[in-house]
C-alpha positions, 0 to 999 in steps of 0.5 A: 102652388109653385106659381109656374103659371100663376101670380101671388097677387091673385091671393093678396086679398086673403093674406089678412085672414088668419084662416088662410095660409099660402105654401109655395110648393111643387106637388111633384116634390114630397109634402106632408100636411094635416089635411081633411080635403084636397082640391088638386088643381095643380097643372098648367091648363092653357095651351100657352102654359102647357106648351111652354111647360110640357114636362112640368105639366106631365109631372103635375098630373101624374107624379103630383097626382100620386103624391096627393092621393097618397097624402089623402090616403095617409090622413083619411082625407077626401080628394078631388082631382080636377081633370079636363074636357080635353080628356074627350079630345076631338069628340065623336059624341056630342054633347060629351057624357062621362061614359064617353072614352074620348078621341085623343091624339096620344102623340099630338101637340096637346098630348102633354096635357090631355094624356097626363090628365087622363093618366091622373084619372087612372091613378085616382081610380086605382086608389079608389079601387085598391085603397078605398080612397075617398076621391072623385074626378071632375072634368072641367069644361071651358071656364072664365072669369076674373084673375085669369092672366091677360096673356093666358092664351085661351079664347076668352082672355085673348078676345077680351084683352084684344077687344079692350086694346082695339086689336084684331081678334084672332080666330084659329080656323073658320070660327065654326068650332063650338065652345061652352063657357062656365063662369068661375063662381059657378064652377067653384060651387060645383067643385065644392058640391062634388067634394062635399056630397056623400055620394061622389066617391069614385065618380067622374062628373062633368062641370061646365055650361051646357049653352054652346056657341061658336067661337065666332059668336063668342068673339062677336059678343065680346066685341059688343060688350066691350064696345070695341072697334076690333075686327076679327081675323082668321088664321090657320086652325091649331093642330088637334083643336076640337071642333065641338065642345059641350058638356052633358051635365045630367050627372051633375044635376042628379048627384050634386043638384048643380047647374050654372046660374050665371048667363054669359053676358053677365059673367063676361061683363064682370070679367071685362071689368076686371081685365080693364082694370088689369090692363090699366094697372099694367099700363101704369107699371110700364109707364113708371118703368120708362120714367 
């Protein structure tokens, strides 16, 4: 990790383990490690992240992906490339299946992320076809959980931090657009199954929660779970923001025996508890700086 959008504090609890090593590195630069498996998750993923770092996002998903594929090829390692539901763009097919090619604006404000992820998929499949690299692609749908940055810019971090502060929750557009939310523990289990199962080389697999709700409904649920006094306000819809987003996970069920097990209320309650502690820590840090 080059910590472009992450913080080293998130892995502090792993430092004591002799089985853990952290290397601060940008994957667009040369790297050689003895590896058996590569989980390639490097890329800004939130709108704030890729809008602030468009060229770094493009490079991580293209040049970085090619470097990781070459690394896997050299060592005979398995590789998992994490793509995104944004590969489907503003979909004309619902729910989204892996064989849908998508409806993406290649010159829009989100293209630095959407299109570079799609090109990363192309690179991955070329390595599979030409060199028999043991690689697979996972398209991750909306995921949430502890350790997301408070200022991440995505829906759940924005809603939870706003609700805990008693601030208005800002919805872009009417709030009628839909999202499905997968808890991070369930996603990680899916990633490990996609890597470890023997029948996944060259496969493209959706991972996400198939329970769909509107953005307005998610905001209302978070207000309820936080016992917040926050109101909901609407602003102009973001450019190229998809109207519907929900995965068809039939393939994940069939190939991996996977589906998410954490219901939204449980996952959000655990996430809210972490955000509450994180906001308190930030408050203490600001107070100390003023003294």
